[in-house]
N, C-alpha and C positions, 0 to 999 in steps of 0.2 A: 618374286611370286609369293602370294600369301595363301595360307591354308585357313579356311574359315572354321571356327569352332562354335558349336551350338551353345546357347545360353547367354543371357545378358549378365550384367554385373549387379543389378538391383531391381527387385520388383517394386511396383508402385507403393505398396504398403508392407514393409518388411515385418516378418513375424517376430514377436518378442519372445525371447527365451529367458525364463526366470531361473536363477541359480541359487543354490543354498548358501548359507552364511559362510561355510568353509571356502567355497569357490569365490564368493564375493571378496573375502579377505585377501586371497591370493591375487585376484584380478586387480585389486586396489594397490597391490605392491608391484604390479607390472607383469605378472605371470600371464601367459597368453593362451593357455590350454584350459578347456572345460571338459571334464570327464563325464561320461553318460550318467553315472550315479549321482552327479552333482546337479543335474537338471531337475527342477521341481516339476512334478507331473501336472498336466493340465493343458488344454488347448490342442490345436491340430499339430501333427508332427511335420516338421519341415522336410523337404526333400534334400538329398545330398547335393552340395554346391549352392544351396539357397542362402543368400545373405540374411542374417538375423540380427536383431537388436538385442543386446544383453542388458539385463536389469537384475537388481537384487529383490528380495522379498518385499521391500518397501517401495518398489517402483523406481528407485534411483538408477539412472542409466549407467552402464558399464562399458559401452562401446559397441562396435559392429564387428561381426565375424562371419565365417562360413560354416554352415552345418555339415556334419559328416555322420555316417552311420557305422563307423569303424570303432577302433579302441578309443578315439576321441570323439566327443559330440560337437564341439565348436573350437575352431582356431580363431582367436580374436586378431583382427587386422588393424583396427584403429581404436583408440581409447575414447573417442567421441562418437556420437551417433550419425556421422556423415556417411555418404555413399562411397562405394568402392569403385570409383570412376577414374577417368583419365587424369584428372587434376590430382586426385589423391595418389595414384600410382606414380606419377611423375615426381611428386614431392617425396614420396617414400624412397624412390630410387636415388634421388639427389641427396637425401639424408645419408644413405648408405655410402655413396661416393665421397661425400664431404668427410665422413668419419675416417676414410682412408687417405684423405688428401695429403700429398707430400710424404707419405710414409712407406710407399713401395720403393724398392731399390731400383737403380738405373738398370737399363738393358734387361728388363724383365717383362715378358709379354704373356705370362701365365699366372693368373690370380683370380680370386673370388670377389665378385662385385656385390653379391647378396648372399648373406649367410643365415638364412632362415630365421628361426626364433631369436637368434642373437642380433638380428637387424630388424626386429619387430615385423617380420614378414614370415610367420610360422609356416613351415612345410615347403618353403620356396627357396631354391638356390639358383644362382646364376654364376657360371664360371666363364672367365675370359681365357680363350686359347688363341691368341693372336687376333685374326679377323673373324674367328669362329666363336660364337656364343653358345653355350649349352645351358638349358634350363632344366632343372630337376624338380619334380613335384612329389611330395610324400604321399599324396592321395589324389585319385581322380576327382574328388570333390573340390579341388583347387582349380580345375580347368576354367571356370568362369573368369579367373584373373588373367588368362592368357591374352585376350584382345588388348586390354589397356597396357599390359606388360610389354607385349610385342611392339606396340607403337612407341612406348617410352624408350625401349632399348634401341630401336632403329634411330630415333631422334637423337639419342645421346651418344651412341657408339658408331653409327654408320657401318654396321658389320657386313661381311660377305654373306654370312648365313647364320641362321639360328636353328639349333636342333633341340628336341624335347625328349626327356626320358623320365622314368618313374623310379622311385626308391621306396619299395614297400616295407613298412615296418613289420618286423616279425610278430608283433602283437596283433596285426591284422591278418589272422590266420586264413581267412576265407578269400583273400585277394591274391591275385597273381601280378607279378611285376609287369608293367606295360612295356611293350617293345618301343625302342626309340623311333622317332619320326622327324622328318624335316618340317619345321614350323614355318620358316620363311627363308628365301634365298634370292639373291640378285639374279642368279642364272636359272632361268626356268627349266633348263635341261637337267638341273640337279634335283628337281623336286621329286622325281620318281626313283632316285638312287637310294640304295640301302645306306642309311646314315652312318652305319659302322664302317663303311668304305672310306669315309672322309678322314684324311690325315692332315695334320698341321705340324709345321716345325716352329717351336716356340723357344724362347730364351729365358733363362734364369741367371741373372747377374752375368750375362755375356756368354754363358755356355748354352749350347743348343740341344734340344730334345725332340724326338719324334713322338707325337701323341695322336690318339684317336678320340677326339672330344666327346662324341656321342656314346662312347663306352662307359661314361659316368665314372664310377669309382675305379674302373680299370683303364682309365684314359692313358696312363703311362707315366704320370708325374704327380707325386703328392706335394702340392704347393704348400700345404700347411706345415711342411718340414723345412721350409725355405730358411727361416732365421736360424734354425739349429745347424743346417749345413753351413751357413755363413759363420757361425761361431767357431766351427771346426776348421775353418780355413787356416787358423794359426797353428793347428795341431798336426797337419798331414806330413809336413816336410821331414824326410829322412826316416819315416816310420814304415814298418811292415803292417799292412792293414788287412783285416778280415771283415768283410761285409756280409753278414748273414741275413736271411730273408730279404735278399737284395732287390727283388722285384725287377724293375728296369734299370737298376744300377745308378741312380742319381748320386748317391754318396760315393760310389766308385769313380764316377766322372770327376767329381770335385777333388777326391783324394789324388787321382792321377794328375790333375792339373796342379794340385798343391805340392807336388814333389814327393809323394810317397814312393819308396823304393820298390815295394811289392804291393799289389792290390789283388786280393782273391775275392771274386764275386761269386757268392753261393746262393743257390735257390733250388727248390725241388722241381720247378717247372722249366722245361726246355724252352718254351716260348718266352718266358721272362728273361732267360739268359741270352736268347737271340736278340731281344730288344736291348739288353744291356750292351751287347757288342755293337749294335747299330749306334747307340748314343755315344759310345766311346769313339767310334770311327767318325761320326759326325763332327767331332771336335778335334780330330787328328791325334787322338790319344791312343796310339798303338805301340806295342813294344814288348820285350821279353818279360817285363815285370808284371804283366797282367795275366791272371789265371781265372778260369771259370770252373766251378764245381756244381754239378747237378746231383744233389744228394739231400737226404733228410738232415736237418741241422744237427740233431743230437748224435746221429750216426757219424756225421762228418767230424764233429768236435771230439768224439771218442777216438776216431781214427787218428786225428792230429795229436791228441794227448798220448796215445800209445806209441806213436812214431817220434815223439819229442819235438814236434814242430811248434814254434812259438811265434807270437805276433806282438807288436808294440801297441797296437790299437785294435780292439775287437768291438764291432758294432752290431747290434741286433735290434731290429724293429719288427717284431712278429705281428702278423695280422691276427685279429682277435680269434678267429675260428679257422685257422689253417689246418689242413689235413696232411698227414704223412703216414709212413708205414706203421708207426706206433699209435695211430688214431688221431683224433682231433686235438689240436693244441688249445689249451685253456690258460689264459693269462693268470687267472686266480690260482689255478692248480700248478702250473708248470713254470711260472716265472722264476721262482727260487731255484728250481733245478736248472733252468737255462743260465741263470747268473753263475751258478757254481761251475757249470760246464765251460762257460766262456772264460772264467778266471783260471781254469786249469790249463788253458793254452795261452794265457797272457803273461808277458814277461814281468819281472820285477820292475816297478815304477812305470808299468804300461798304463794305458787309458782304456777304461771300459765305458762304452756308450750304450745305454739301454733306453728303449722307448716303449710306451704303451698308449694306444689311441682308443682304448675302450672306456667310454664315459662312466660305466658302472663301477670301474675300479677307482677308488678314491686315491688322491695323492699319498695319503698316509699308508694305505694298503700296498701301493706300489713300492714305497720306500721300505716297508717291512719285508716284503718278498726279497728285495735286493739284499737287505741285511741278513736274512736267513740263508740266502745263497752264498754270501761271503763267509758266513760262519761254517757252512758245509765244506767250502774249499779252503778254509783256514787262511783266509786273506783279510787284510785290513783295507778298508776303502775310505777315501777322502773326497767328498763331493766338491767339485770345482765349478760346476754349472748346472743349474736347473732350468730347463727350457720348456716352452709351451708353444702356443699358436702365434703366428705373425698377425699384424694389424688387420689384414683382410679376412681373418677368421676370428672376429672379436668374440669375447665371452661376456654376455650380458649378466650383470650382477643379479638381476631379478629372475634369471633363468638358471637354476642350479646345475642343470645338465650341460651348460655351455662350455665349461673348461674340461674338455675331454682328453686333450693331448698332454702327456707327461714325458719328459726326457731328462735323463741325468748323465753327466760326464763325471766319472770318478777316477782319481789316481789310485792305483793299487800298490800295496806293499806286501811283503812276505813272499815265501817261496811257492812255486807251483807244486800241487799235490802229486 
């Protein structure tokens, strides 16, 4: 069953938007955003979602994009002046898939097919969850892309269903995030169901996870951490593991399979811990070595420190803006404190694993915060591995914000404070 969305993909005579020299220079280097202040005044104002031709002050063409009325004025979709039609969309999707060709691990059915600006389709993401595809739009102005995208996805993937969700940028303060909807389904009876009711069982390197694809960022598995979980396969055996900010426990599942003697899965949310239990049970990983802690991370770490409980591997992947009894967690403000607290429950020669998925935190700032935390705890750290995103989350060189994920694995020396 198909849902019809209003709006075509190209008017007969697209409006030309002239940009200033600063924007023209960035567009020439591959950048795909035009900010409102970079648009040269003059002519009629396009409507949100209207295709526009981009040009510099001298009339030189700079591509085709979609106009918006939010914090961005134009998202450029192609570098030439062609239409945003089926042929273009099919080619763009095939380019994304070719970029990932042969690079996904075996027995993996959860991955990202389109990664927005980093795949030259700004504001548009497509995640594969088994037979379920989920499309995320950063703005309602991108909805004219849905008809050609839907046709391209059906032709390429032959999915069971496609759902749609929105991801409102905090800089678009006047907008509310759109509720998810069923965009297309093979089973007409599913068309009126709440998209959040759909569950899928997916695999990552042979392990199974229960996800809710239409929940977007809360689907239940962070696929962008896949390669970092794979690297740690060599580290789990024989270790006591503490998994902080565990969410649905993907690291715990791999640790348990990898031979960890203890795995403590900790999160403040009871629902997250329940989903962690489900994922462990799905894989037959149950036993006395598994524990679950519902508590604030800093409070838990302090309790373990006072009781003298130690771990051989401590892992923390804090969400950028999580909330606890002590207020909102800020990576910039709290990462050094978190590092120190983790090190105080880490054994001599233990492994510290820290991650940051906030794009505004530069790799050097991430490293500096870890160094400050190590100094507070009077521990020496030795970097063993620096991780980032897997191939299905590429980081375009011409898009500086693209490399958002940072992860380090450090060997620790020195005594616990």
